[in-house]
N, C-alpha and C positions, 0 to 999 in steps of 0.2 A: 748752700752759700752765697749761691751769687740771685738769689733772691732778694736774701737779706742785704746784699751790697747794692741791690736798686733799691728798694726800699729806703733803705740807708741816704744816697743819695738825693730821692726824692726830698726827702725831711728837710736834709740841708737845704736844698732850692727854692723849695714853697717860701720861705721867708723874704727871697731875695726876686721871685717871681712876683709877689704881692707889694714888693715895691717897686717895679719896674712899672706895675699896673699904675698906681699913685703916680708917678713923675710921669707916665706919660699923660695922665689929665692934668696934670698940672702945667705940664709943658703945652698942652691943645689948647690950655683955657687962657682965651687974649684979656680976660681981666684981672689973670694973677701978675708976680712982675716977671717971671719966668715967660712967660706968653709973653711978651715983649720983644724977647729979641728975635732978629730974622732968623736964626738957625732953630725958631722955635718948633717949626712942623718937621723939621727934619728930625731932631733931638725925640720929641715925642713919637714919631714912629718909629727911633730907634730903640725907643724902652718899650714901644709896645710889641714890636715885634718880637723882643727879649721875653716880653710877661708870657707871650703865647709856647714859645720856645720851650718853656721853663715849667710850664702851667700841668697839675695832674690833670687830665678829661675824664668828669665821671659818667654816668651813664645818660643819654639824651631821653628828655619824652617825646613820644607822638608827638605832640602840642596838636591833634587834626581838632580843631574844634566846630567846623563846619564844613559841608561842602554842596556844591553846587547840582540841583541834580531838574535839567531842564528850565533853567533860570528860578528854579526855588530855592532859598538858602535852607540847608538841611542841619540841623542839628545833633550833634557825633558826644554821645557819652559811652568812654571808655572802661572797663571796667572788667575784672579776673573772672573768669567762666570756671574754670578749673585749675587747683593751683596743687602743682606736685612739688616735691624735694626739689626737683632738678629746672622744673620749667614751670611758667602759667599760660593757658589760655588763655587771651586775653580778645574781646569781643568789641568789636565798634557799633554799639547800638545806634539805629538810624531815628531822629525824632522831627516831626512835623504837624501843625493844627490844618494842613491844607487837603482837604479831606481826598483830594484827583489823587495827588502825590502821595498819600499813604495807603490809598492802593495801591497804585502801580509798584512799592515798594514792599506789601506785603507778598507778590507773585513772583519775583526776582531771586535768584539761585543763591544756594549757599555753599562759600568758598571755604576752604580751610585752608589758607598761606601757612608753610611749613618753612620757615624762614632758616640760614646757614646757624650751623651752631662750629663756628670757624675761626674766632676772634673778634668780630663785632658783635654789636648788639643787634637786635631784631629792627632795631628803627632805622637799621640803612636800607630799611623797605619801605619807610615811611611814604614814600612818592607811590610804591605800587598799590600799597593801602589805601592812599586818599584817591587812588586814581579808579581803581577797582570799586569803592564805595561810590561809585555814583551809578552803578549799576547791577549792586550783588551785597548780601549778607556778609561781612567780612569778621573771618577770626585768625590769629594769629597765633605760631607758637614761640614765648618771649624765654631766652633758655637764661639760666640764673648765672650769675659770673660765680665758680666755684669757690673761689676764696671766701665768700661770704657765707657759703652752708657748710653747718658743723658737723663733725665727721659723723656725731652720731646718726646722722641720716644714711649714710652706708656709704658704697661705689656707687659710680655710675660707669655704665658699659653701653657699648655701641648696640647692644641685645637691647637694654633697658630704652634708648633713644626708640628704635622700630615700638616697641610695645607701648609707650607713649604715644606715636602716632596714629596705633591703633586704638587705642582709648577714646583719643579725638575726635577719632573717624566717627566712630560710634557712639562719641555727646551728641556729634551733632546729627545722624541720621537718627537715634531719641526722640530730637525735639522736629528736624524736616523731612523726616522719611528716607531722604540721602541727601547726598551733598557733593560736592565738586572739591577736588586737591589741588594744589599748588604745588610746588617745592620749586627755589633757588638756587643754584648751587651746593653744595655739599647733601643738602639734605636728597637730591634725585637717588640717592642708590639707597637710604633706609627706607621712603616713601615708598619705591618700589619695592622692596622685601617686606613692609606691612601690608600692603595692599596682595603681594602675591600668597603670603601666609592668607588672608582671609579668606581667598578663593581659594587655596588648594580646603581650608575647612566645611567648603563650603558657604560660608557667610556670605552678606550682603556686601558687595563692595562699591567704593563711587562711581559715579555716573561718568566722570570723568578724571584722568589725571592732564596734567600740563607738567613736563617736566624744563626748566630755563636753563640752559647753561650747567650742566653738572657731569660730575667726571662718571660717567654708567661704565663706560671702557675705557680706562686711561691709558689702553696702548696704543689707542689714536690720535696721529698728530700730539706726543706728548711735551709738554710746554715746561717750563722752568723749574715751575712749583712740584711738577709731573715728575721731572726728571731729579732731583732732590730726594721724594721720597723712594723712588724707584732703586737709586744707586745706593742709597745706604742701608745699611743694614739695619734690624727691629733694634738689636743691642744699643747698635751707635745712638739710635733715637732716646732708648731709657739711659742711657748712660747720660748724653747730652744735655735733653732736652727738659728734661725732668726734673721737677723742686718741690721741696714741698713751702706750705704757706707760710708765711713769718706767725709771729704771736699775737701780734696787733691784730688779727683780722678774726673772723666766728670761724672761719674753716682753717684755721693753725694747726698745719698738721698734716693736713691732705695732698698728697700728690700729686701736681699738678701740671700743665704747659701752659706757661706764662702767659700771658696777654701780651704784654714788653716784647717777648722773644717775638711772636705774631709781627707786632707792628714793625720789631725793627728789619724782618723779612719782608713783608708789604715795601719799607722804604727804599730798602735792599733791592730791590726790583726796575724800580726805578727812578734811583738817587736823583740825577740831573733835571729831572721834570717836577719834582719837591720842589729841590734848591730854587729854578726858576721859577714856580709857585712862590714861594715866601717872598721873591725880590721884588717880583711883580706887584702883591702885596705893600713892600713896606713903599713903593713909588707910591701906589693908590692914596695911601696915605698922605702921602706927601702932598698928590695934587688934590686928595678932597675929593675922590673916586669914591664915594659913600654906596654906591650899588654896588662896588668889583669889591671893594672891600665886605662888605657882609656879607656879598657872595661865600668868600674865601672864609671867615668864620666859619658859615654854616657847613660847608663840607669839612673843613679840619675839626672841629667840634664835634661832629661824625667819624670823621675818620681816626683820628687820633685817641676815641675811647674804644679798650678795649677790654673782652674778661678771660679770666683765668679757664681752661678747661680742664676737668679730670683728668687725669694723666690711664685713664683704664680706657675711656672712649677714644682720647686722642691714639694711642699706641694702638686700638685692633682698628680703628680707622684706616691707619696707613697700611696695617698687615692687612686687611682685607679689599680696600679698595684700589688699594697703591703698588704692593708687591704680589698677592697670590690673585687678583682678579678673580673674585673668589663668585661675584655675582655672575659676570659672564662664564665661568666655567663652569657654572653650576654645580660648586662644589660647598653654599654657603650654608652652615646648621647655624639655625636662632633659639635662644633658649625662650620660651615665654616664660611669664609671669607664675605660672603653674608649677615650672621647673622641668615642662616636658622640651625636649628638644628637636626644631622642624627643619626641614630642609625650606630653603627660600626655592621656588618653581616658577619664575614667570611667566611661565609657558601656560601657566593655571587659568590668567586672569583673561576673562572671556565677555563679562561686561560691563568693560572698564573701558571708556574710547581715549583715545593716545594722542597727543601732541604735545610735539617739543620743539623745542627754542633752541635755536644757537644765533652767536653773535659772529659775523664775520672773522671778524680781526680779536678775537675774544684769546687774550693770552695766558688766560689761568686755567679753563676749557678747551681746549684746543677743538678743531672742528671735525665735526664725526665723532667727539665723544658723549654728544649727550642722544644724536641719531642713532646711535649703536641699541638705542631699546627698543628700537621696532623689530629688533630681528629676535630677540630672545623673549618678545612676547608675543610670540607663534601663534597662541588660541585668538589675538583678538583679530577681527578679520580688515582686509586691506582699507574697505571702504571708512571704517572707524578710527582709522590714526593717519598722521599729517604730522608733517616735518615744515618748518619755517627758519630757511638763514635771514638773518638780520642783516642787510649791507651795510658795510661803513661803521658797522657797532661791536664797541668792545666788549669786555663782561659786564661792567656797568652801567654800559648801555640800550642792555635788552632789558632792565629792570627798575632802569630809573632814569628820569631826563626827557627830552623833546622826543629820542625814537622811543622809548616805551610808551609815550603817551600817543604818538603819531603813526607809529608802524604794528609796534608788537600787541599792545592792550584792544586795537578794535579787530585784530587773527584772535586773541585770546579770546575775548567777549563774545564772537559770533560762536567762536565752537562750543561755549559752553552753553552758547541757549540755545546748540540746535541739540543740544543732549540733555538738556532741561525736558522734563517729564511736561506735558502740556497742561493746562490746569483744569480741572471738572466742572462739568456744568455747575455744582454747588458752588467750587473758590470763585468761577466767574461770577457767580451774582455776588458773593459775598464781597466780592472787589468795586463791582459796579456801584453797591449802594452807599460808600460813601460820596461817592459823587453824583447819586441820584437825588440824595438828601439835600447836598448843598445847591442843583437846582431847581429844588423845589422849595426849599428856603426860600432864595433869590425872589422864588415867584410869588411868594407870600402864604405859600402853603407847609402844615406841618411837615416833618419829615419823616418817614415810616420808621420805625424801631425795629 
């Protein structure tokens, strides 16, 4: 019932939000009659803020068109490599007509970034992807909004998440021989499970795993997010936060944890900060500070865009990660695509290097929660393990913004490169050929084919 009430309210607010947007434009136009008023700028700012508070936020696009690689502008083509019912594996293919740069790109590591399925879209990692593209072949899991997935596609469980990750790893291994995996926040747990199961079966595991700000052991330094999950019963969550998708969506009837509830929880964690941010936005509009207002819009266009999660996946995550602590207790069993149930044994991982990253001020995954991965991955030798705490960084700072680019990324890049196999003699010749051809052409000689 709550979901239907929310959708009714949203539908009623939509025309008023559109009207407010129109009014904001009219009052901000100095050529209009209303724009001549001495209070026009303030009135326009008020209507603009009203529009943004009442509008519906759709899924943003990654919008990464180009990246700079050592001074050369590289074109980016985004495409779906694997399309699953609940997730798309996206690739950011890089293109250049500079032979030397092309040779360099071909020899760079392939990285699978596993984005969180915890309320926001994968585009929250836009800065992560754009930065990684400078030195890596990048793929990312783009999780779908459960309310848009018909019931005919079946349910989605935490086990399915683990199976998806394994399938995507194998997809990259088929193309490149092997790959590196990076998980941000929530997926650290299912990614570790996926790699553990592959190791237990004797499959080839990724060259390295980078785990950033995730609840490997949520008992350590519990945050407000952890406490809610740990202090409420499983039945409480099922009875109070699970609803069926209304009839006006493709996923009508599907049981979900609605995105608007997750968003409400996000805002409730720091209400004063959000109120101040919106007030500052209002003041920036009055003062004509275009840079600050645009930064505000970009942040909240992303922050306010949320998705629904399948109820089975959400409830199982609460139980396995935050109530039973099944991973660290060694009691987690996962059902594979073949129906076989297997125990998750992180100690079986031996040939995958392990890098954990935490933010000093992280209020979502507390200090030590991600670092706990090293204790349970006892099969990985100490020299192949590394932990990095980012001073002054909160949760988002470890994968987005200045601290990510200046402090975290150099460490991630170095760790991945250290565990990337050295190219063979034949590969070196193939990489050097474009540069040699360019040099020969510049001297007037015909390039070798």
